[in-house]
C-alpha positions as CSV (number, residue, x, y, z in Angstrom):
1,M,0.0,0.0,0.0
2,T,1.4,3.4,-0.9
3,A,1.0,6.7,0.9
4,Y,1.7,8.7,-2.2
5,S,-1.9,9.8,-2.7
6,K,-2.5,10.4,1.0
7,Q,-2.4,13.9,2.6
8,V,-1.8,12.7,6.1
9,I,0.3,9.8,7.3
10,I,-0.4,8.8,11.0
11,F,1.9,6.6,13.1
12,S,1.7,5.0,16.4
13,L,4.8,5.6,18.5
14,N,6.0,2.7,20.7
15,G,6.5,-0.5,18.7
16,T,6.0,1.3,15.4
17,L,8.3,4.3,15.1
18,T,10.4,3.5,18.2
19,S,11.2,0.5,20.2
20,N,9.2,0.7,23.5
21,G,10.5,3.6,25.5
22,Q,13.5,4.1,23.2
23,S,14.5,7.2,21.2
24,I,13.8,7.1,17.4
25,D,16.8,6.0,15.4
26,P,18.5,8.4,13.1
27,E,17.5,6.6,9.8
28,T,13.8,6.6,10.8
29,A,14.0,10.2,11.9
30,E,15.5,11.3,8.7
31,M,12.8,9.6,6.6
32,L,10.1,11.2,8.7
33,M,11.6,14.6,8.2
34,T,11.7,13.9,4.4
35,L,8.0,13.0,4.5
36,L,7.3,16.3,6.4
37,D,8.5,18.2,3.4
38,S,5.5,17.0,1.3
39,K,3.0,15.4,3.7
40,K,1.3,16.1,7.0
41,V,2.5,13.6,9.6
42,A,0.8,12.8,12.9
43,V,2.0,10.6,15.8
44,V,-0.5,9.2,18.3
45,S,0.5,7.3,21.5
46,G,-0.6,6.4,25.0
47,C,2.4,8.1,26.4
48,G,2.5,11.7,27.6
49,M,4.2,14.7,26.0
50,P,7.4,14.3,28.0
51,R,7.9,10.9,26.3
52,F,7.2,12.5,22.9
53,E,10.0,14.9,23.6
54,V,12.5,12.2,24.6
55,Q,11.5,9.5,22.1
56,L,10.6,11.6,19.0
57,L,11.3,15.3,18.9
58,K,14.9,15.2,20.2
59,G,15.8,12.7,17.6
60,F,15.1,15.0,14.7
61,G,18.0,17.4,15.3
62,V,16.7,19.9,12.7
63,S,15.1,23.3,12.8
64,P,11.7,23.2,14.5
65,D,10.3,25.3,11.7
66,R,9.8,22.0,9.9
67,F,7.3,21.0,12.6
68,A,4.5,22.9,10.8
69,N,3.4,19.7,9.2
70,L,3.7,17.6,12.3
71,F,0.8,16.9,14.7
72,L,1.2,15.2,18.0
73,L,-1.6,13.2,19.8
74,P,-0.3,12.1,23.3
75,A,-2.3,10.3,26.0
76,S,-4.2,8.1,23.5
77,G,-5.5,11.0,21.4
78,T,-7.0,12.9,24.4
79,K,-4.8,15.8,23.4
80,L,-3.8,17.3,20.1
81,L,-0.8,19.6,19.8
82,T,0.3,21.7,16.8
83,W,3.4,23.8,16.2
84,K,3.0,27.6,16.6
85,G,6.6,28.4,17.4
86,A,6.0,26.1,20.4
87,W,3.8,23.1,20.9
88,V,0.2,24.4,21.6
89,E,-2.8,22.3,22.7
90,T,-5.6,22.5,20.2
91,Y,-7.7,20.5,22.6
92,S,-7.3,18.5,25.8
93,L,-10.0,16.5,27.4
94,H,-8.9,16.6,31.0
95,L,-10.3,14.3,33.6
96,T,-11.8,16.1,36.6
97,P,-10.4,15.5,40.0
98,Q,-13.4,13.4,40.9
99,Q,-12.9,11.3,37.8
100,K,-9.3,10.7,38.5
101,E,-10.1,9.7,42.1
102,E,-12.7,7.3,40.8
103,I,-10.3,5.6,38.5
104,M,-7.4,5.4,41.0
105,V,-9.6,4.0,43.8
106,A,-11.1,1.3,41.4
107,L,-7.6,0.5,40.0
108,N,-6.1,0.0,43.5
109,V,-9.0,-2.3,44.5
110,A,-8.5,-4.3,41.3
111,L,-4.8,-4.6,41.8
112,R,-5.3,-6.0,45.2
113,K,-7.9,-8.4,44.0
114,V,-5.7,-9.9,41.3
115,G,-2.8,-10.2,43.8
116,W,-0.5,-7.5,42.3
117,S,1.9,-5.9,44.7
118,K,4.3,-3.1,44.1
119,P,7.7,-4.4,42.9
120,A,10.7,-4.1,45.2
121,V,12.4,-1.9,42.6
122,S,10.3,0.4,40.4
123,Y,11.4,2.8,37.8
124,G,9.5,6.1,38.0
125,T,5.8,6.5,38.8
126,I,3.6,3.5,38.6
127,I,0.2,5.3,38.4
128,Q,0.7,8.4,36.3
129,D,-1.8,11.3,36.1
130,R,-1.4,12.6,32.5
131,G,-4.2,15.2,32.9
132,S,-6.5,13.6,30.3
133,Q,-5.4,10.0,31.0
134,I,-4.5,7.9,33.9
135,T,-1.8,5.3,33.2
136,F,-0.8,2.3,35.2
137,S,2.7,1.0,34.4
138,G,3.6,-2.2,36.2
139,L,7.3,-1.5,36.7
140,G,7.1,2.3,36.6
141,E,7.0,4.5,33.5
142,N,10.8,4.5,33.0
143,A,11.5,0.8,33.3
144,P,14.3,-0.6,31.1
145,I,12.9,-2.3,28.0
146,E,14.5,-5.7,28.9
147,L,12.6,-5.7,32.1
148,K,9.3,-4.6,30.5
149,A,9.6,-7.4,27.9
150,V,9.5,-10.2,30.5
151,W,7.0,-8.6,33.0
152,D,3.7,-9.5,31.4
153,P,4.6,-10.8,27.9
154,E,1.2,-12.6,27.3
155,R,-0.8,-9.7,28.8
156,S,-2.5,-12.2,31.1
157,L,-2.1,-10.1,34.3
158,R,-3.3,-6.9,32.7
159,E,-6.2,-8.7,31.1
160,K,-7.3,-9.8,34.6
161,I,-7.0,-6.3,35.9
162,V,-9.0,-4.9,33.0
163,A,-11.7,-7.5,33.5
164,E,-12.0,-6.5,37.1
165,L,-12.4,-2.9,36.2
166,Q,-14.7,-2.9,33.2
167,T,-17.9,-3.4,35.2
168,K,-16.8,-1.3,38.1
169,I,-16.1,1.9,36.2
170,P,-18.0,1.6,32.9
171,S,-17.8,5.4,32.2
172,Y,-14.2,5.0,31.0
173,D,-12.3,3.4,28.2
174,I,-9.7,1.0,29.7
175,R,-7.0,-0.3,27.3
176,I,-3.9,-2.4,27.6
177,G,-1.1,-0.4,26.0
178,G,2.7,-0.9,25.5
179,M,4.5,-3.7,27.3
180,T,3.5,-3.0,30.9
181,S,0.7,-0.4,30.9
182,I,-3.1,0.1,31.2
183,D,-4.6,3.4,30.0
184,F,-7.8,5.0,31.3
185,T,-9.6,7.8,29.5
186,K,-13.2,9.1,29.2
187,R,-15.5,6.7,27.4
188,G,-15.1,6.9,23.7
189,V,-11.9,9.0,23.9
190,N,-9.1,7.0,22.3
191,K,-6.8,7.0,19.3
192,G,-9.8,6.8,16.9
193,Y,-11.3,9.9,18.6
194,G,-8.0,11.7,18.2
195,I,-7.9,11.0,14.5
196,R,-11.4,12.3,14.0
197,K,-10.4,15.5,15.7
198,L,-7.4,15.7,13.4
199,E,-9.8,15.3,10.5
200,E,-11.9,18.2,11.8
201,L,-8.9,20.4,12.3
202,L,-7.5,19.8,8.8
203,K,-10.9,19.7,7.2
204,L,-10.1,16.4,5.5
205,E,-12.0,13.2,4.7
206,P,-10.9,9.7,6.0
207,E,-9.8,8.6,2.5
208,T,-7.0,11.2,2.5
209,M,-5.4,9.6,5.6
210,I,-3.5,6.4,6.4
211,F,-2.5,4.9,9.7
212,V,0.5,2.6,10.6
213,G,0.5,0.8,13.9
214,D,1.6,-2.4,15.7
215,G,-1.6,-2.8,17.7
216,I,-4.3,-2.9,15.0
217,Y,-6.0,-6.1,16.3
218,S,-9.0,-6.8,18.6
219,G,-7.8,-5.7,22.1
220,G,-4.8,-3.8,20.7
221,N,-4.4,-0.1,21.6
222,D,-4.5,0.9,17.9
223,F,-7.7,-1.1,17.2
224,P,-10.1,2.0,17.7
225,V,-8.5,3.6,14.7
226,K,-10.2,1.0,12.4
227,A,-13.6,2.5,13.3
228,T,-12.6,5.9,11.7
229,G,-12.6,4.3,8.2
230,I,-9.1,5.4,7.3
231,D,-6.7,2.9,5.7
232,C,-4.7,1.0,8.3
233,V,-1.4,-0.7,7.8
234,P,-0.4,-3.2,10.5
235,V,3.2,-3.6,11.3
236,K,5.0,-6.0,13.8
237,S,8.1,-4.0,14.4
238,V,10.0,-0.8,13.9
239,L,11.9,-2.6,11.1
240,E,8.7,-3.2,9.2
241,T,7.8,0.5,9.6
242,K,11.3,1.5,8.2
243,E,10.7,-0.7,5.1
244,L,7.4,1.1,4.5
245,L,9.0,4.5,5.0
246,K,11.7,3.7,2.5
247,T,9.1,3.1,-0.2
248,W,7.0,6.1,0.8
249,V,9.8,8.5,0.9
250,V,10.7,7.6,-2.7
251,A,7.1,7.9,-3.8
252,S,6.5,11.2,-2.1
C-alpha cells in the first residue's frame, strides 16, 4: 500500500516508530523529516508529552520550523498539539479531580484483588496522572525495555486487571497499552477519537489519511483507529515501519 496519494500519514509511536521507551533511530527520523516536506505527519500514542520529547522530537535534530506539518496526539488522542513556534494544545479532554479519584480507587482495588503488589524496585511513577489520561505502568513508566519485555509478555495479568475494572467503572475506556501499561480515558476517547479530531482540524476526509500501527487487532491499543474508516497498515516491528517508510519517501 502506498502513501503517495494520501495527505496525512499517521503513526503509532511505541513498537511502530520507536522500540518501546527508546528514542527514534537516526535513519527513521531522517525519513520522517523527508515526509514532512511533502506530507502532513501525525503521531499518536498512549504516552505523555514528555515521552514524545524524549523518544521523538529530540531525535530529529533539525530546525523546529519543519514541525509545521507535524501533529502530536499524546495520551491516546485525548490531546492534540500543533506547532505555533512552540507546541500548543488544540484541545485537551482533561479528567476532573473526581474522575481521577474514581479511576485510581477502582484501580487500586482491582490490583489487590488480582494479587498484584508493588515491585521491590520500580522505575518512576507506577500510576501516572497525565491530565486527560491515567496510566498504570507495572514497573514504573521509565523501566528498562529488557525488564518490560518479561514482566507480562502474554498480557494475562493486565487482562485480569482490566476484566475486574470494566464493570466497576463503565464510564471510562480501559485499554492495555505498550508492554506494561493500562490506560484510562473518558468513554469513547481513544486513538480513533483523536484521528477524527485531526480530520476536523485539517478539514479532510478519511480517505485522505493512512495509519500505521503495531496494535491494530482486537484488544490492541490501535484497534479503535479502524472505526474511523481510514486505511490501516499493521506492522509487527520498527523494522517493518522503516521498510514502509523507504518506499513512501521515494514515492513522495
